[in-house]
C-alpha positions, 0 to 999 in steps of 0.5 A: 500500500503506497503512493508516489508524491512529486514536488520540487525537492525530496523533503517537500514531496515527503512533507506533502505525502505525510500531510495527505496520509495523516501519518508520521515518518515512523508509519511509512517507508520512504524510497526516493525514486527521483531526486529531481533537477533544479535546471538552469534558468527554468530549463531542464527542471524536474520534480523529485519523486518519492514512494511512501509505503505504509508499514504500520500494521494498524494503518495497513488494515485500512486496505487502500490509500484512499481509505487511509486518507479518508479515515476518521483520525479520532478513532485512534484515540478511542483505543488508547487506555492508560495503565492505572499504575503508569503514574505510580511507576513514573513517580517511584521508578529510579532513573533508567530502571528496567534498562537492560544495557548501555545504549551505545557499546556499553557492557551488559551486566553478567548473566546469573551464573546459576550459583547456589544462593542461600535464602536471606532468612535463617530458617535452616531451609536448604538453599535454592539455586538462582534459576529456581528463584528467578522462575519463582519471581517471574511467575509472581511478576506474571500474576501481578501483571495479570491482576493489573489487567483485571483491574483495567477491566480487560480480559487476557491470558499470559505465559512466561518463558525464561532464556538466560537473564531474559524473562518474557511475559506474553499476553493474549487479549481481545483488547490488545489495542488498549493494552498496547496504547498509542505507539506502545505507551501503555505496554511500555508503562506496564513493562516498567511496572513489571520490571520494578516489581520483579526487582523488588522480589528478586535480588539478581539481575533479570530483564522483563520483556512484556509483549502483546500479540507480537507487538514488540517484533512489529515495533522493531520493524517499524523502528528499523524502517524509521531509522533508515528513513531518518538517516537518508533525511540526515544525509540531505540535511545540514543539521541534526535530526531529533526524534520524539522521546522513546524508551532506552531499549527502542533507542538501542534498536535504532542505534544498532541499525544506524551503526553501520551506515556510513557518514551517520552518527547517533547519540541520545540527549535529554533526561528520562523519560523524555530522552530522545535520539539524535541522528546527524551527518558526520 
């Protein structure tokens, strides 16, 4: 599902398309088909042409460009639900809580070695290994998230899988859109709450990844496409491009994609939760 736009410059053609489609650059893939020519004294002038392809799974459900353009944009807001614990998480979470690693080349915290860990209470009970303790904490965290979803008056079933120090909690729900929220805002808030809860009951290192209907993988593809779009725009620009704030694990995806792009550098600015990615031509 795509449309080709023509204007005097590539940037103007992109802007024209974004305005007509009522989308952002994270919703589309941008392919420059013709960079155009300025001409001399009006001769030989040729407009630039860009192909804008819809990649956002929710927008692709409209089926055609015409249906997308004529859609009621207010419908999008009707499916956004705010997690009841989001405000509490923002007020109580320590800075960078839940971040799995440094964004650019930092060292990750070592995985649990599986060594035997004694219980803190001096009860005489035999010690349990760290894997068993992590499994127990993961299941408690899963039940905690289930209770939050029930408090939101939503239906859902969840399952937990552990790989190394990564704990995945996958949720299936007929109200998936409400659990995800606009650009994953509600899901990210629930993930932060889950991470904080896990950290409070388990003293070893672990990463919580909360997902609904494979949203994380779809979001990764969207971010990778956005990174490529913005790198092309940065190469045409004379200044840095500042993206909207996003969680550290999403910035890390874009850092990774752009690390191999020649003449492009990336870095982050701002403070959590409003830290954002900057893309600049070297």
